[in-house]
C-alpha positions in Angstrom: -82.6 17.7 -84.6 -79.1 16.5 -85.4 -77.8 13.1 -84.5 -74.4 13.1 -82.9 -71.7 10.5 -82.6 -69.0 10.2 -80.0 -66.2 7.7 -79.8 -64.4 6.4 -76.7 -62.8 9.4 -75.0 -61.9 10.8 -71.6 -65.1 11.5 -69.6 -65.4 15.2 -69.0 -66.5 16.5 -65.6 -70.2 17.2 -65.6 -70.7 20.7 -64.2 -74.4 20.8 -63.7 -76.1 24.1 -63.6 -79.0 24.4 -61.1 -81.1 22.7 -63.7 -83.8 22.0 -61.2 -85.1 25.5 -62.0 -85.5 24.9 -65.7 -88.4 23.6 -67.6 -88.2 21.3 -70.6 -89.1 24.2 -72.9 -86.1 26.2 -71.9 -83.4 23.6 -72.7 -82.9 23.0 -76.4 -79.2 22.0 -76.8 -78.6 18.6 -78.4 -74.9 18.2 -77.7 -71.6 19.1 -79.2 -70.2 15.8 -80.5 -69.1 15.4 -84.1 -72.0 14.4 -86.4 -71.9 10.7 -87.1 -71.6 9.0 -90.4 -74.2 6.6 -91.8 -73.6 2.9 -91.9 -74.8 -0.1 -93.8 -75.2 -3.7 -93.0 -78.0 -6.0 -91.9 -79.0 -7.5 -88.6 -80.6 -10.6 -87.1 -84.3 -11.2 -86.3 -85.9 -11.9 -83.0 -88.2 -9.8 -80.9 -87.6 -10.7 -77.3 -90.0 -12.9 -75.3 -93.2 -11.7 -76.9 -95.2 -14.4 -78.6 -93.0 -17.1 -77.1 -93.4 -19.3 -74.1 -92.0 -17.5 -71.1 -88.8 -18.9 -69.7 -89.7 -17.9 -66.2 -86.8 -16.4 -64.3 -87.7 -17.6 -60.8 -85.0 -15.6 -59.0 -86.0 -12.4 -60.8 -89.6 -13.1 -60.1 -88.9 -13.6 -56.4 -86.9 -10.4 -56.4 -89.8 -8.5 -58.0 -92.2 -9.6 -55.3 -89.7 -9.1 -52.5 -89.3 -5.4 -53.5 -93.0 -4.9 -52.6 -92.4 -6.3 -49.2 -89.3 -4.3 -48.6 -90.9 -1.0 -49.7 -93.9 -1.7 -47.3 -91.4 -2.1 -44.5 -89.4 1.0 -45.5 -92.5 3.2 -45.5 -94.2 1.5 -42.6 -97.2 0.3 -44.6 -99.5 -2.3 -43.3 -100.9 -3.5 -46.7 -99.1 -3.4 -50.0 -100.1 -6.2 -52.3 -97.9 -6.7 -55.5 -99.6 -6.4 -58.8 -99.4 -9.5 -61.1 -96.2 -9.6 -63.0 -94.2 -12.1 -65.0 -90.5 -11.8 -65.5 -89.0 -13.9 -68.3 -85.6 -14.7 -69.6 -85.0 -13.7 -73.2 -83.0 -15.8 -75.6 -80.8 -13.2 -77.3 -79.2 -15.6 -79.7 -81.0 -13.9 -82.7 -79.4 -10.6 -81.8 -75.9 -11.9 -81.3 -73.6 -10.3 -83.8 -70.1 -8.8 -84.4 -69.9 -5.0 -84.9 -71.4 -4.0 -88.2 -68.7 -1.4 -88.9 -65.2 -2.3 -88.1 -64.2 -3.4 -84.6 -66.3 -1.1 -82.5 -69.9 -1.5 -81.6 -72.0 1.6 -82.3 -74.9 2.0 -79.8 -77.6 4.6 -80.5 -79.0 6.5 -77.5 -82.3 8.2 -77.9 -82.2 10.2 -74.7 -84.7 12.3 -72.8 -82.4 15.3 -73.2 -80.9 17.7 -70.6 -84.2 19.0 -69.4 -83.1 18.7 -65.8 -80.2 17.4 -63.7 -81.6 13.8 -63.9 -81.4 13.9 -67.7 -77.9 15.4 -67.7 -76.6 12.8 -65.2 -78.4 10.0 -67.1 -76.6 10.9 -70.3 -73.2 11.4 -68.8 -73.4 8.1 -67.0 -74.3 6.4 -70.3 -71.3 8.0 -72.0 -69.0 7.0 -69.2 -70.1 3.4 -69.4 -69.7 3.5 -73.2 -66.1 4.7 -72.7 -65.4 1.9 -70.2 -66.6 -0.8 -72.6 -65.2 0.9 -75.7 -68.2 1.6 -77.8 -69.2 4.5 -80.0 -72.4 6.4 -79.1 -74.8 7.8 -81.6 -76.8 10.4 -79.5 -80.1 12.2 -80.0 -81.9 14.4 -77.5 -85.7 14.6 -77.4 -85.6 17.6 -75.0 -88.6 16.1 -73.2 -90.7 16.0 -76.3 -92.2 12.6 -77.5 -92.9 14.1 -81.0 -89.2 15.0 -81.4 -88.2 11.5 -80.3 -90.2 9.9 -83.1 -87.8 11.7 -85.6 -84.8 10.9 -83.4 -85.4 7.2 -83.4 -86.0 7.2 -87.2 -82.7 9.0 -87.8 -80.8 6.9 -85.4 -82.1 3.7 -87.0 -81.2 5.0 -90.4 -77.6 4.8 -89.3 -78.0 1.1 -88.7 -76.5 1.0 -85.2 -75.6 -2.3 -83.6 -78.2 -1.6 -80.8 -80.6 1.1 -79.7 -81.2 2.3 -76.2 -84.3 4.5 -75.7 -85.5 6.6 -72.8 -89.2 6.6 -73.9 -91.0 9.9 -73.8 -94.4 8.4 -74.7 -96.3 5.7 -76.4 -96.2 7.7 -79.7 -92.7 6.2 -80.4 -93.9 2.6 -80.3 -94.1 2.3 -84.1 -90.6 3.6 -84.6 -89.2 1.3 -81.9 -90.9 -1.7 -83.6 -89.6 -0.6 -87.0 -86.1 -0.4 -85.6 -86.4 -3.9 -84.2 -87.8 -5.1 -87.5 -84.7 -3.7 -89.1 -82.6 -6.0 -87.0 -81.6 -3.6 -84.3 -82.0 -4.9 -80.7 -83.8 -2.3 -78.7 -83.6 -1.7 -74.9 -86.0 0.6 -73.1 -84.3 2.6 -70.4 -85.9 4.4 -67.3 -89.4 4.0 -68.8 -91.5 1.6 -70.7 -94.1 1.4 -73.5 -97.6 -0.1 -73.3 -96.8 -2.3 -76.2 -93.2 -3.3 -76.1 -93.4 -6.6 -78.0 -90.4 -5.7 -80.2 -87.9 -4.7 -77.5 -85.4 -7.1 -76.1 -85.6 -5.7 -72.5 -86.9 -2.9 -70.4 -84.7 -1.5 -67.7 -86.6 0.6 -65.3 -88.2 1.1 -61.8 -91.4 -0.6 -60.7 -93.8 2.2 -61.4 -96.9 0.4 -60.1 -95.0 -0.3 -56.9 -94.0 3.3 -56.3 -97.3 4.9 -57.3 -99.2 2.5 -55.1 -96.7 2.8 -52.2 -96.8 6.6 -52.2 -100.6 6.6 -52.3 -100.9 4.0 -49.5 -98.4 6.0 -47.3 -100.4 9.2 -47.9 -103.7 7.4 -47.0 -102.1 6.1 -43.8 -100.7 9.6 -42.9 -104.2 11.1 -43.3 -106.0 8.3 -41.4 -108.0 7.4 -44.5 -109.7 10.8 -44.8 -108.8 14.1 -46.5 -108.3 16.1 -49.7 -105.4 15.1 -51.9 -103.8 16.8 -54.9 -102.1 14.6 -57.5 -99.1 16.2 -59.2 -97.4 14.3 -62.1 -94.4 15.1 -64.3 -94.9 15.3 -68.0 -98.2 14.4 -69.6 -98.0 11.2 -71.7 -94.6 10.2 -70.4 -94.6 6.6 -69.1 -92.6 7.5 -66.0 -95.4 9.8 -65.0 -98.5 8.1 -66.3 -98.0 4.6 -64.9 -97.3 5.9 -61.4 -100.2 8.2 -61.5 -102.6 5.5 -62.6 -101.4 3.2 -59.8 -101.9 6.0 -57.3 -105.5 6.8 -58.5 -106.4 3.1 -58.1 -105.3 3.1 -54.5 -107.2 6.4 -53.7 -110.3 5.0 -55.3 -110.3 2.2 -52.8 -110.6 4.7 -49.9 -113.9 6.5 -49.9 -112.6 9.0 -47.4 -110.0 10.3 -49.8 -111.0 13.0 -52.2 -108.7 13.7 -55.1 -109.5 17.4 -55.7 -107.2 18.0 -58.6 -104.8 16.3 -61.0 -102.1 18.5 -62.5 -98.6 18.3 -64.3 -95.5 20.0 -63.1 -93.1 19.1 -65.9 -90.7 17.9 -63.3 -89.7 21.5 -62.7 -89.7 23.3 -59.3 -90.6 26.5 -61.1 -93.8 25.0 -62.6 -94.5 23.1 -59.5 -94.2 26.3 -57.4 -96.8 28.0 -59.6 -99.1 25.0 -59.4 -98.7 24.8 -55.6 -99.3 28.5 -55.2 -102.7 28.0 -56.8 -103.4 25.0 -54.5 -102.8 27.2 -51.5 -105.6 29.5 -52.5 -108.0 27.1 -54.3 -107.8 24.3 -51.8 -106.9 25.9 -48.4 -107.9 22.7 -46.6 -105.7 20.4 -48.7 -104.4 17.6 -46.6 -101.8 15.8 -48.7 -100.0 16.0 -52.0 -99.2 12.9 -54.1 -96.2 13.8 -56.3 -93.9 11.6 -58.5 -91.0 14.1 -58.3 -88.5 15.6 -56.0 -88.4 18.6 -58.4 -92.1 19.0 -57.8 -91.8 18.6 -54.1 -89.2 21.4 -54.0 -91.6 23.8 -55.7 -94.4 22.8 -53.4 -92.3 23.5 -50.3 -91.2 26.9 -51.7 -94.8 27.9 -52.4 -96.3 26.9 -49.1 -93.4 28.4 -47.1 -93.7 31.7 -48.9 -97.5 31.7 -48.2 -96.8 31.1 -44.6 -98.7 27.8 -44.6 -97.7 24.4 -43.3 -96.5 22.0 -46.0 -98.9 19.0 -46.4 -97.3 15.5 -46.5 -95.7 14.9 -49.9 -94.3 12.0 -51.9 -91.8 11.8 -54.8 -88.2 11.1 -55.9 -85.3 11.7 -53.6 -83.3 14.7 -54.9 -80.8 16.4 -52.7 -82.3 19.9 -53.2 -85.6 18.9 -51.6 -83.9 17.1 -48.7 -81.7 20.2 -48.0 -84.8 22.4 -48.2 -86.8 20.4 -45.6 -84.0 19.2 -43.3 -84.7 20.5 -39.8 -88.4 21.2 -40.5 -91.5 19.2 -39.7 -92.3 18.4 -43.3 -93.5 14.8 -43.7 -92.6 12.9 -46.8 -92.1 9.5 -48.4 -89.5 9.3 -51.2 -87.8 6.7 -53.4 -84.6 6.9 -55.4 -84.7 7.3 -59.2 -81.0 6.8 -60.0 -80.1 8.5 -63.3 -77.0 6.2 -63.6 -79.3 3.3 -64.4 -78.4 4.2 -68.0 -75.2 2.2 -67.4 -77.3 -0.9 -66.8 -79.3 -0.2 -69.9 -76.1 -0.1 -72.0 -74.9 -3.3 -70.3 -78.1 -5.0 -71.2 -77.8 -4.0 -74.8 -74.2 -5.3 -74.9 -75.3 -8.6 -73.4 -77.8 -9.0 -76.1 -75.2 -8.4 -78.8 -73.1 -11.1 -77.1 -75.9 -13.5 -77.2 -76.1 -13.7 -73.4 -79.6 -14.3 -71.8 -81.2 -11.2 -70.4 -84.4 -10.5 -68.5 -87.3 -9.0 -70.4 -87.8 -6.7 -67.4 -84.8 -5.5 -65.4 -86.0 -3.7 -62.3 -83.5 -1.4 -60.7 -83.2 -1.1 -57.0 -85.2 1.9 -55.6 -84.9 2.1 -51.9 -87.6 4.2 -50.2 -87.5 6.2 -47.0 -89.4 8.8 -45.0 -88.8 12.1 -43.2 -87.7 10.0 -40.2 -84.5 8.9 -42.1 -83.6 12.2 -43.7 -80.3 12.5 -42.0 -79.2 9.2 -43.5 -79.9 10.3 -47.0 -79.3 14.1 -47.3 -75.8 15.0 -48.7 -75.1 18.6 -47.5 -71.6 18.4 -49.1 -73.1 17.6 -52.5 -75.0 19.8 -55.0 -78.7 20.2 -55.2 -78.7 18.2 -58.4 -77.7 14.8 -56.8 -80.3 12.1 -56.7 -79.9 10.1 -53.5 -78.8 7.6 -52.6 -76.4 7.4 -55.5 -74.9 4.1 -56.7 -71.8 5.9 -57.9 -68.7 6.1 -55.6 -67.9 9.4 -54.1 -64.8 9.8 -56.3 -66.9 9.6 -59.4 -69.5 11.9 -58.0 -66.7 14.5 -57.4 -65.5 13.9 -61.0 -69.0 14.6 -62.2 -69.2 17.8 -60.2 -72.0 16.4 -58.1 -70.1 16.4 -54.8 
């Protein structure tokens, strides 16, 4: 795996292929930027809020709890109790520093890789923000592989960047993340988290327990508390998939009338999900509902059931335009939540705030509005590509520039 560097430049239009049909195994390109040079220099200490008294961020704490209430209202749920959570303000003074090399900060980005349209958009949004704030990006793609990301982080850290942003592909990278922080590099986790993140400055992500629980509660409510359910997750071992799945299984365990008949992975690919769902049709002909963490998976499910001439069970997942287009005008019931790939911009902003010595939250939860089949006409974007995640936080002009609309 080569590590690439890109300096501030004009953002190129992102012409996304119909990546929703690809699996992580098929996409192997790392990028085309010029290979970056190594750098020297030291860095400050600090390790975020871990081990220190929590400076409770009351406003953020209230926002965290309010998100549970709003999601319950959006999905029409009667009971949705928030899990215990503590959001703290981090003193980033130990990380405050001038650029180590010249006048430009160099920010390392250990990305998921272009394994699907989410990954492609996530990376392009990061590069656009980097151009806007005038920083150099050191880029490495894991191509959906946690093992590859271990090496990526080591190589990125060896270039002594000013900060490191990581889209975590699994807990196996924890040691490398901690080593980078110990080297004096502030680390921000982006669109995922680690079970032991004591060395990171901040984690910018969705509330996975909220979404996993809410999807499961909605499905239980749709089934009247009784029925057979299949659980379909994305990539095995990846936090984005595992935390949501664990939360969902806890909810299902509280309802004796719900039987989880199978747990499978779809690799966040409609192709794989279609194969999985085709087997569900034959193995579990009486299946009542499908808990899914992905709009990609939902698209494959719909295709498999429609080709089999069977009604599609109620499903859950991310809100991707391809799925909404596929079910608009049908009687498919669903509960979805947004997973904006452009959250990578906020990840970069958080890293830059740490370098400026500005206080940041140890957990930055992005807004993930939820909706059901009853609101499909408010969210589907017929004029945009299948690859768009909705609702998008980007203005229409930028979506057109990215080739998404």
